[in-house]
N, C-alpha and C positions, 0 to 999 in steps of 0.2 A: 487524392486528398489525404495527405499524411497528417498525423496529429499525435500528441501524447496527452493523457489525462492525469499524469503524475509527474511533478517536477519540483525541484528545490533550487535555491540559490545560496551562495555564501553570504549574501547581504542579510539574509533572515534565517539561515540555518547554520549552526556552528560547525557542522562537519561537512559543509559544502564549500564551494568557491565561486567567485564571480558575482557580479551584481545581477539583480533581477532583470534589468534592462539589457544587460549583456546576453542573458538567456533568451529573451524575446528576440533580439536581433539575430542570434544564431539560429533560432527556430525558423525565422523568416528566410534566412539565407539558405537553409537546407531544404526548403520547400514545404514546411508545415503551413497548413491553412487554418488549423485550430490548435491552440495551446492552452491546456488546463494548468493553472497555477495552483499548487497544493502544499504550501508551507505547513510545517507541523504546528498543531495547536500548542499553546504554552502549557507546560507542566506547572503544578502549583504546590508540590510537596518537595521539601529539601532533599529527601532521600532519593528522589527521582532524577536529580541532576547527574549528568554524566561526569566522569573524572575530569575532562578538560573544562567543564563548566564549574565544577566545585573548586578547582584550584587548590589553595592551601586550606580550604574549609571555612574560611572566614566570610562574614557578610552574606550568608546564604539567602537570607530574606531579600536582600537587595538584588541578588542575582536572579531570584525567582521573579521579582518585580520587573527586572530587565527583560525577561522572556515575554511578559505580557506587553511591555512597551514595544518590543521588537515585532510582535504579532500585529499590534495596532498600526505600527508604521508600515508593515507589509500590506495591510489592507488598503491603506491610503495610496501606496505606490502602485499596487495592482490596478486600482481604479484609474489612476493617472495613465498608466501604460495601456490599459484597455482602450481608453479614448484616443490617446496619441497614435496608436498603431492600428486603429480600426480599419483604415483603408487597405492595410496589408495582411492582417491576420485577425482572426476571431479569438479573443482572449476570454477564457472562462475563469472566474475567480472562485477558488475553493480552498479547502484546507484538508490536511490529513489528521484524522482523529487519533488519540492516544487512549487505549483502553487498558487501564491498570487496576483500578479499584472497583469497577462495576457500575451498575446503573444508578446508584444513589450518589455517586461522585462524578465519574467521567460521563455517564449517561446524561445527567442533568446539564453539565457544562456543554457537551457536544450539541445537544438539542438547542440550547440557548444560542450558541454560536451559529448553528445552521439556520436559525430564524432571522439572522441579520439580512436586511433587504438587499445587500450587495453580494451575498453569497449565492453562487449558482449550484454548488454541490459539495459534498465532502466524501472522503475516502474512509471507509471503516477498516482500521488496521489494528493488529495486536503485535506489539514489539516487546512486551513484558509479560512474564508468567510468574505465578506464585503469589502468596499472600503479601510478600514484601516487594513485589514488582521488580523482579530481576530481569534485565535485558537479555534477549536471546540472540541478538544479531550484532552485538557490539564487538566482542572478541572471545577467544576460546576460554579464557579464564572466567569471564562472567557467565558464559554458557555452561561451564562445568559447575559453577555455583548454582545455576538454575536447575541443573540436573539433580544436584544434591538436595536442594530445597524441595523439589517435586517428589523425590524419592521418599524423603522423610514425611511428606504430607500424605502420600497416597499408598505407600507400601505398608499397609497394616499387617500383612502376613509375610511370611518368609519365602514365599514362592519366587519373588523377583530378586535375583542375586545382584547385588550392587557391585560385585567384582567384575562383571561383564558390562562394558560400556553400553552396548545395545540394549541389554536387559534393563539397565538402570535408566536409559533414556526413555523407555516405554512410558514411565510415569510422567515425564515432561511432555511427551507428545499427547498423552491423554489430557493432561491439564491444559495444554495449549488449545486443543480443539473444543474442550468444554468452555474455556474462557471465550473463545471465538464465538461459540453458539450464544453465549450470554450477550455479547456485543451485537450479534446479528438480530436476535430476538428483540432487543431493546431499541435498536436504531434503524434496522432495515436499510442499510446504506445502499444507494444505487450502485456504487463501485466498492467491491471488496478488495482491499489491498493485499498484494502478494499472499494469496490464500495459504500457501504452505511455506511461509517464511521459516518455520521451525526447522526445515531441512538444511538451511544454509551452513550451519556449523555442526550438523549431526553426523555421527558415525554411520548412520543408516539413512541416507538422504532420499532413497527411492522406495517409499512404502507403496505397496500395491496389494491387491487381493491375494497374490501369491507370495507375500513377504515371508521372511523368516517367522516361524511360529511365535517368537518372542514379541513381535510387533503386530501379530494378526488381530489383536483386540483394538488396534487403532483404526483400522480401515472402516469399521461400521460407524465410527464417529465422524470420519471424513464424509462418508456417504450421507449421513444424517444432516451435516451442515450444508452440503451441496443441495440436498433436497429442499432445505429451508430457503436458501437463497433463490432457488428456482421458483419456489412457491409465491414469492412476492415480486418476481421480475428483476432481481438484482443482476449485475454483471460481474464477472471475474475479469481482472486485467491479465492479459498476457504481458508479463513484466520482464523485460529483457535485462534488468539489472542482475538477475541471477547468473546470466551468462558472463558478464564482465567481472563477476565475483568468483568465477571459477566453476560454477555448476554446469553440468552438461546440457541442461534444458532450462527454459524459462520457468518462472512461477506462473501457474502451477505446473508440476511435472506431467509426464505423459499419462500415467495411470489415472491421475485425478482429472486431467483435461478430457480424457476419453469418457470417464464417468459423467463429467459435466455435460458433454455433448449428448450423451445418451438421454439426459434429462431435458434436452432441448435448450440448454443454457447458451447465453451469448457472451462473447468476449469483447472487451474494449482493448486498447493498445496503450502501453506505457513504457517509457524508457527509464522512469524513476531517476531522472538526471539530477546530479548534484553539482552542476556547473556546465559550462558550454561544451566541454570535451565529451560529455556524456549524452548530449542531445542526439537521439536516434541511434545511439551505439547499439550494435548487434541487431538492428531492426531487420536486416536481410535474413539473419539466422532465425529470428522470431517469426517472420513471415513464412519462411520455409517450413518451420516446425508446425505452424497452423495449417499450411497446405497439406502436409503429410497426414494430418488428422481429418482432412476433408472440409476444413473451414473455408467458406467463401467470402464472408463479410465480417468486419469488425464494426463496433458501434461507438458513436460519440453523441454529443449533444449539439444542437443547432438552434440559434435564436430566430424565431419567426416574428415578423412584424405585420401588423394589420394596416392596410391603407397606406397613408403617408407617414404613419407613426414611425419615428426613429428613436424613441426612448427604449427602455429595456423591454423587449418583447418576450413572449413566452418561449421557454426551452422545450424542444421536442427531440425525440430519439431520431438518430440518423444513421443508416447503414452505409458503410463505405466498403466497396469491394476490395479484396486484397490486391487485385490487379491495378485498380486506380490508386490505391494507397502507395504501392511500390513505384508506380510510374511517376508519381509526383515528387519522389525523393531525389534530391540533387546530391548524390553521393555514390 
């Protein structure tokens, strides 16, 4: 029983391709039995628009309003597709949170969105770091800007040399995991998105307990966050998008995944697709990675009905063996 809990479409995400229905049809064709839809929540501040969204910098308020309209349209289309394709695939309607300004801004909005009666779940993610919300996974230039901002914010002493990229990045990693903890404590998301996304453009993508001394202070914050997710029963996604973006291991990497499993943590599975070509991309490698770690099952959500009721039943946790998951893939 293959699935993904994290997906996007070009219809409702500016940096993706293909319609949402195209994605659904591809998921069915490749053998998915569950598809979690998780388009991004709309951003509401002009400074958070990406370059391709800003264009020439004019009419920014209209462009922000367009993001909200796009999300509203997404919700309507997701509900339509859920009903249309119910005989072929179980569609879960969710969204991916954007944590930029903290609990009094993003926290309030995410909670309100999650309370919508048609929303099944949301993914708790951090894509921006620093007081001015600089993206960390957009491109190398904005990542370098994030490093500079974090260094200025946290390097109160002269011990961290900004001449060395790894030393300078230390402050960005620290800021990322502190911001992530703030998100986790405020929202307690069932699914934590790409736990170590910070390593995508990093000069030091493989932090572990035996890391370079420059980064040794980051590992305790990673463990702290993992322990908190475990304390409320959240799941980490094994997110194979890291592999198609050139990293050697999925999100999270091996050291973090091993620490998570020592805590008794559970994994869900995500391709983080941004169009039909990404559906189940690198799933074979992701499954092999989990098997090497000793993982037997991944987890998803299943709707249970009582009696003859066929309205929206209750969602329950469902374990899927890696053997069954892989066997159902038509690829």
